[in-house]
C-alpha positions in Angstrom: -76.6 10.7 15.6 -75.1 13.4 13.3 -74.1 10.6 10.8 -77.7 9.2 10.8 -79.1 12.7 10.4 -76.8 13.4 7.2 -77.9 10.2 5.6 -81.5 11.1 5.4 -81.0 13.3 2.4 -80.2 11.3 -0.8 -77.2 12.7 -2.8 -77.9 14.0 -6.2 -74.7 12.9 -8.1 -74.8 15.9 -10.3 -74.2 18.2 -7.4 -70.5 18.2 -7.7 -70.7 19.3 -11.3 -73.1 21.9 -10.2 -70.7 23.3 -7.6 -67.9 23.3 -10.1 -69.6 25.4 -12.6 -70.9 27.8 -10.0 -67.2 28.1 -8.7 -66.1 28.7 -12.1 -68.8 31.4 -12.6 -67.8 33.3 -9.5 -64.1 33.1 -10.6 -65.1 34.6 -13.8 -66.7 37.5 -12.3 -63.8 37.9 -10.1 -61.4 38.0 -13.1 -63.7 40.3 -15.1 -63.8 42.9 -12.2 -59.8 43.1 -12.2 -59.5 43.4 -16.0 -59.6 46.9 -17.4 -61.0 45.6 -20.7 -64.0 43.9 -19.3 -67.5 45.5 -18.3 -69.5 44.3 -15.3 -73.4 44.6 -15.0 -75.4 44.0 -12.1 -79.0 42.4 -12.9 -81.9 41.6 -11.1 -82.6 37.7 -11.4 -85.6 38.0 -13.7 -84.0 39.9 -16.4 -83.0 41.4 -18.7 -79.8 39.4 -18.6 -80.0 38.3 -22.0 -79.5 41.7 -23.2 -76.6 42.5 -21.1 -75.0 39.3 -22.1 -75.3 40.2 -25.7 -73.0 43.2 -25.0 -70.5 41.0 -23.5 -71.1 42.2 -19.8 -70.0 39.8 -17.2 -73.3 39.7 -15.0 -73.6 39.5 -11.3 -76.9 38.9 -9.5 -77.5 40.6 -6.2 -80.2 38.6 -5.5 -78.3 35.2 -5.7 -75.7 36.7 -3.3 -78.7 37.5 -1.2 -79.6 33.8 -1.3 -76.1 32.9 -0.6 -76.0 35.1 2.5 -79.2 33.4 3.7 -78.1 29.9 3.2 -74.7 30.5 4.9 -76.8 32.0 7.8 -74.6 35.2 7.7 -77.8 37.4 6.8 -78.6 38.1 10.4 -75.1 39.5 10.8 -75.8 42.2 8.1 -79.5 43.0 8.3 -79.0 45.3 11.4 -76.2 46.9 9.5 -78.7 48.2 6.7 -81.3 49.0 9.4 -78.7 51.3 11.1 -78.5 53.6 7.9 -82.2 53.8 7.6 -83.6 50.7 5.8 -86.5 49.2 7.5 -86.4 45.7 8.9 -89.7 45.1 7.2 -88.2 45.4 3.7 -86.6 42.7 1.4 -84.0 40.9 3.6 -82.0 40.0 0.5 -81.6 43.7 0.2 -80.9 44.5 3.7 -78.4 41.6 4.1 -76.6 42.4 0.9 -76.4 46.0 1.6 -75.2 45.4 5.1 -72.6 42.9 4.0 -71.3 45.5 1.4 -70.8 48.1 4.2 -69.0 45.5 6.3 -66.9 44.9 3.2 -67.7 41.0 3.8 -69.1 38.2 1.4 -69.4 34.5 2.1 -67.7 34.1 -1.5 -64.4 35.1 0.2 -64.7 32.4 2.5 -65.7 29.7 -0.1 -63.4 30.5 -3.0 -59.7 31.1 -2.5 -58.6 34.4 -4.0 -62.1 36.0 -4.2 -61.8 39.2 -2.0 -65.2 40.8 -2.8 -67.9 41.4 -5.3 -67.1 42.8 -8.7 -67.5 46.6 -9.1 -70.3 47.4 -11.6 -70.0 49.5 -14.6 -74.0 49.6 -14.7 -76.9 48.6 -12.7 -79.9 47.1 -14.6 -83.0 46.2 -12.9 -86.7 44.8 -13.8 -89.5 45.5 -11.1 -91.3 42.5 -12.3 -90.5 41.0 -8.9 -91.0 44.1 -6.7 -90.0 47.6 -6.2 -87.4 46.8 -3.7 -85.1 45.9 -6.6 -85.1 49.4 -7.9 -84.4 50.9 -4.5 -81.7 48.3 -4.0 -80.0 49.3 -7.2 -80.5 52.9 -6.7 -78.6 52.7 -3.2 -75.7 51.0 -5.0 -75.8 53.8 -7.6 -75.4 56.5 -5.2 -72.9 54.6 -3.3 -70.8 53.6 -6.2 -71.3 56.5 -8.5 -72.5 54.3 -11.4 -75.6 54.4 -13.6 -78.8 52.6 -12.6 -81.2 51.8 -15.6 -84.3 49.4 -15.7 -87.7 48.3 -16.7 -90.8 49.2 -14.8 -93.2 46.5 -15.0 -96.9 46.1 -14.9 -98.4 44.3 -11.8 -101.4 42.4 -10.8 -102.1 41.3 -14.3 -104.9 38.9 -15.4 -104.9 39.1 -19.1 -101.5 40.1 -20.7 -102.5 42.6 -23.4 -100.8 44.1 -26.5 -100.4 47.4 -24.8 -98.5 45.7 -21.9 -96.0 43.9 -23.9 -95.5 47.1 -26.3 -94.7 49.1 -23.3 -92.1 46.5 -22.1 -90.6 46.2 -25.6 -90.2 50.0 -25.7 -88.4 50.2 -22.2 -86.2 47.1 -23.3 -85.2 48.9 -26.5 -84.7 52.2 -24.7 -81.8 50.5 -22.6 -79.8 49.9 -25.6 -78.2 53.4 -26.4 -76.9 53.5 -22.7 -75.6 50.1 -22.9 -73.9 50.6 -26.1 -72.3 53.9 -24.4 -71.0 51.9 -21.3 -70.1 48.8 -22.9 -68.3 50.6 -25.9 -70.0 47.9 -28.3 -72.8 48.4 -30.8 -76.0 46.3 -30.4 -75.9 43.2 -32.3 -79.3 41.4 -32.9 -77.9 38.4 -34.2 -75.9 38.0 -30.9 -79.0 38.9 -28.9 -81.0 36.2 -30.7 -78.3 33.8 -30.1 -78.4 34.5 -26.3 -82.0 34.2 -26.3 -81.7 30.7 -28.1 -79.3 29.4 -25.6 -81.5 30.8 -22.6 -84.6 29.0 -24.0 -82.8 25.7 -24.3 -81.5 26.3 -20.5 -85.1 27.0 -19.3 -86.7 24.2 -21.3 -84.4 21.8 -19.7 -85.0 23.2 -16.3 -88.8 22.7 -16.9 -88.1 19.1 -17.8 -86.0 18.8 -14.5 -89.0 20.0 -12.4 -91.4 17.9 -14.4 -89.7 14.5 -13.6 -91.5 15.1 -10.2 -94.7 14.0 -11.9 -93.3 10.5 -11.0 -94.4 8.6 -8.0 -92.1 8.8 -5.9 -90.5 12.1 -6.7 -87.1 12.0 -7.6 -86.2 15.7 -6.6 -87.1 17.5 -3.4 -88.0 21.2 -3.3 -85.0 21.8 -1.0 -82.6 20.3 -3.6 -84.4 22.1 -6.5 -83.6 25.6 -4.8 -80.0 24.7 -4.9 -80.0 23.2 -8.6 -81.7 26.1 -9.9 -78.4 28.2 -9.5 -77.3 27.7 -13.2 -80.6 28.7 -14.4 -80.5 32.1 -12.5 -76.9 33.1 -13.1 -75.8 31.1 -16.3 -78.6 31.0 -18.6 -77.7 32.4 -22.1 -74.6 29.9 -21.9 -73.6 26.5 -23.2 -72.6 25.5 -19.4 -75.9 25.8 -18.2 -77.4 23.7 -21.0 -74.7 20.9 -20.6 -75.4 20.9 -16.8 -79.3 20.5 -17.0 -78.9 17.7 -19.7 -76.6 15.7 -17.1 -79.0 16.4 -14.3 -82.2 15.5 -16.3 -80.7 12.2 -17.4 -80.0 11.4 -13.6 -83.4 12.4 -12.4 -85.1 10.5 -15.4 -83.2 7.3 -14.4 -84.3 7.8 -10.7 -87.8 8.1 -11.7 -87.7 4.9 -13.7 -86.1 3.2 -10.9 -88.8 4.6 -8.6 -85.9 6.0 -6.4 -87.7 8.8 -4.5 -86.0 12.0 -2.8 -88.0 10.8 0.2 -87.8 7.2 1.1 -91.1 5.7 1.4 -93.0 8.8 0.2 -96.5 8.9 1.7 -97.4 12.6 1.1 -97.0 15.0 -1.8 -96.6 18.7 -0.8 -96.5 21.9 -2.7 -94.4 24.6 -1.3 -95.9 28.1 -2.1 -93.6 31.0 -1.3 -89.8 31.8 -0.7 -87.3 29.2 0.7 -86.2 29.8 4.3 -82.6 29.7 3.1 -81.0 29.2 6.5 -83.1 26.1 7.2 -83.1 24.2 4.0 -81.2 21.2 5.4 -83.2 20.9 8.7 -86.5 21.3 6.9 -85.4 18.5 4.2 -84.6 16.4 7.0 -87.7 17.0 8.9 -90.0 16.3 6.0 -88.1 13.1 5.1 -88.8 12.0 8.6 -92.4 12.5 8.2 -92.3 10.5 4.9 -93.7 13.8 3.2 -92.2 14.8 -0.1 -92.1 18.5 -1.0 -92.1 18.2 -4.6 -93.3 21.4 -6.4 -93.3 24.8 -5.9 -94.1 28.1 -7.6 -90.7 29.6 -6.6 -88.4 27.0 -8.7 -90.9 27.5 -11.6 -90.0 31.4 -11.6 -87.1 30.8 -13.9 -88.9 28.9 -16.7 -88.9 31.2 -19.6 -90.2 28.8 -22.5 -91.6 31.8 -24.4 -88.4 33.1 -25.4 -88.2 33.0 -29.2 -84.9 33.9 -30.9 -86.8 34.9 -34.2 -88.4 37.7 -32.1 -86.2 38.6 -29.1 -87.6 41.7 -27.8 -91.5 40.7 -28.0 -90.7 37.2 -26.6 -88.6 38.6 -23.8 -91.3 41.1 -22.9 -93.8 38.2 -22.9 -91.7 36.0 -20.7 -90.7 38.4 -18.2 -94.3 39.9 -18.1 -96.4 36.9 -17.5 -94.3 35.3 -14.5 -96.4 34.3 -11.5 -95.4 37.2 -9.4 -96.8 39.9 -11.5 -100.2 38.3 -12.0 -103.6 38.9 -10.1 -105.0 36.6 -7.4 -107.4 34.8 -9.9 -104.4 33.8 -12.1 -102.3 32.7 -9.1 -105.1 30.8 -7.8 -105.7 28.8 -11.1 -102.1 28.2 -11.5 -101.8 26.7 -8.1 -104.8 24.5 -8.6 -103.3 23.3 -12.1 -99.9 22.6 -10.4 -101.7 20.6 -7.4 -103.6 18.5 -10.1 -100.6 18.0 -12.2 -98.2 16.9 -9.2 -100.9 14.8 -7.3 -100.6 17.2 -4.4 -102.0 16.1 -1.0 -101.5 19.3 0.8 -100.1 22.9 0.2 -97.7 24.7 2.5 -97.8 28.5 2.2 -94.7 30.5 3.7 -95.7 33.8 4.8 -92.5 35.7 4.4 -92.0 38.6 6.7 -90.1 40.8 4.5 -91.3 39.4 1.2 -95.2 40.5 0.7 -94.9 40.1 -3.1 -93.9 36.3 -2.7 -96.4 35.6 0.4 -99.7 34.6 -1.4 -101.6 33.4 1.8 -102.5 37.1 2.9 -105.8 37.6 1.0 -107.8 34.4 1.6 -106.1 32.0 -1.2 -105.4 29.0 1.2 -109.0 29.0 2.3 -110.4 29.1 -1.2 -108.0 26.5 -2.6 -109.0 24.3 0.4 -112.6 24.3 -0.8 -111.6 24.3 -4.7 -109.2 21.4 -4.4 -110.5 19.6 -1.2 -107.1 19.2 0.4 -105.4 20.9 3.5 -103.2 23.8 3.5 -100.9 25.2 6.2 -99.3 28.5 6.7 -96.0 28.8 8.4 -94.6 32.2 9.4 -90.8 33.0 8.6 -88.6 34.8 6.2 -86.3 34.3 3.3 -83.3 35.4 5.2 -84.2 37.0 8.6 -84.3 34.0 10.9 -85.6 36.1 13.7 -89.0 36.0 12.1 -89.0 32.2 12.0 -89.8 29.9 14.9 -88.5 26.4 14.3 -90.1 24.8 17.2 -93.7 26.2 16.3 -93.2 25.5 12.6 -92.3 21.8 13.1 -95.3 21.5 15.4 -97.6 23.0 13.0 -96.4 20.9 10.3 -96.6 17.7 12.4 -100.3 18.5 13.0 -100.7 19.2 9.2 -99.3 15.8 8.3 -101.3 14.3 10.7 -104.4 16.0 9.0 -103.1 14.4 5.7 -102.9 11.1 7.2 -106.4 11.3 8.5 -107.7 11.9 4.9 
C-alpha cells in the first residue's frame, strides 16, 4: 500500500539537480562560517539580498530554515522552547521554531548534510519588514543573543497605488545601509557589482515566472506542492549563475511535459488556486490527497512572491525599491482581490482554497470577506481551511480532508 501511495506523485527529473545545488549552498555557508576571511549576513527572504551579495557576504535566510523545520516536522519540538522564554504561540511559527531550535542547538541540516553542525554565525542581520513586523523582532532577538548588529528597511503596508514618495523612502533606506555594510564587510560599495547581481537576480526571477506560467497548460505540468520545493533556489540563490542554470533545466522539462500533456495530476478534472502559506509538514500527504481527487492545485500567491521582474540593473536602487514594495503581501485588499481574480482567469481556476494560517495573519487573506467577494465576482466556489505554516497543532487533517472532499463535490456539481 505504501508503494502505491508513493507512486501517486509524478517525479520531476530536475529534482536531483535541485537537491545538489541546495546542498552545495548549505556547504558553502558552512565553509564561510569557519573561514575568518569570510563574512556572513542573515537576511529576510524578500530582500535586500542583492545588496549583501554585492559586498560578498555569504547569505543565510532564517525563513528558509524555518520552512526546513516545518517540512521535516521538527517545528513542534522547538516552538514550545521559544514560548518558554516569552514568545507567544500566536506569533510567526517560523520565528518560534527557528529560535527554539537555536536554543536547543539543533538543526535538521546537521542530519541532512554530513559535517554541518549548526547554522553560520552572522556578522550582521539585515531585514525588510515588507513581509511583516515579526521578521524585525526575530532578527532583534538574534542581535541581542549573538551581540551582532541588526539593520534593515521598514516598509510601507496596505498600499494601493505605489507613489513616488513610497519608492523614494525605500531607496533612502537601502542607501542608508551601505555605510554599515562597508564597515562590517571591510569593502567599499561597488555600484557595478551591485548592478551585475541585480541582473543575475532578474534573470533568475524571470525564469521562475516562466516555470510557474507553464501551468497555463491543460493539464498543468507542475503542482503547487512541487513548486514550494523548487522555488528554493529563487529564495536562497538568486543573484547567482547557479540559480539561472537550474531554472533553465526545470523550465525545459516542464515545457516538454506541457507539450506532451503530461500533467502533474493524472486525469486532471479540477484546477485549484491556493491562497496563503503552505502547510509545510503536510506537503506530501496533501499532494497525494488532491491527486486522488483528480484536483490539480496549480497556482498560488505564495510561489509568485519571488517574482521580481521589475529589477533593472541600469537603475538598481529604484528598481529594487519598486520590486520589494509592490509584492502582494504589502498591498491593500482591493489590489489583492484584483490580483487573485486575474490569476483565476489566467489559469482557468475552478475553485480557490484559502489557508487561514494561525500564526501568519499577514499571509491569511480570508479574514476580511475576500472569499465571499471573489465567489460573487468569479462565480466559483471558495474554501477556507484552518492550519498553520509550521505549528501542526493548529491543523486537523481529518477535518480538512472532509472539507476538501465536500469542496470538490461542489466543483463537480458545477
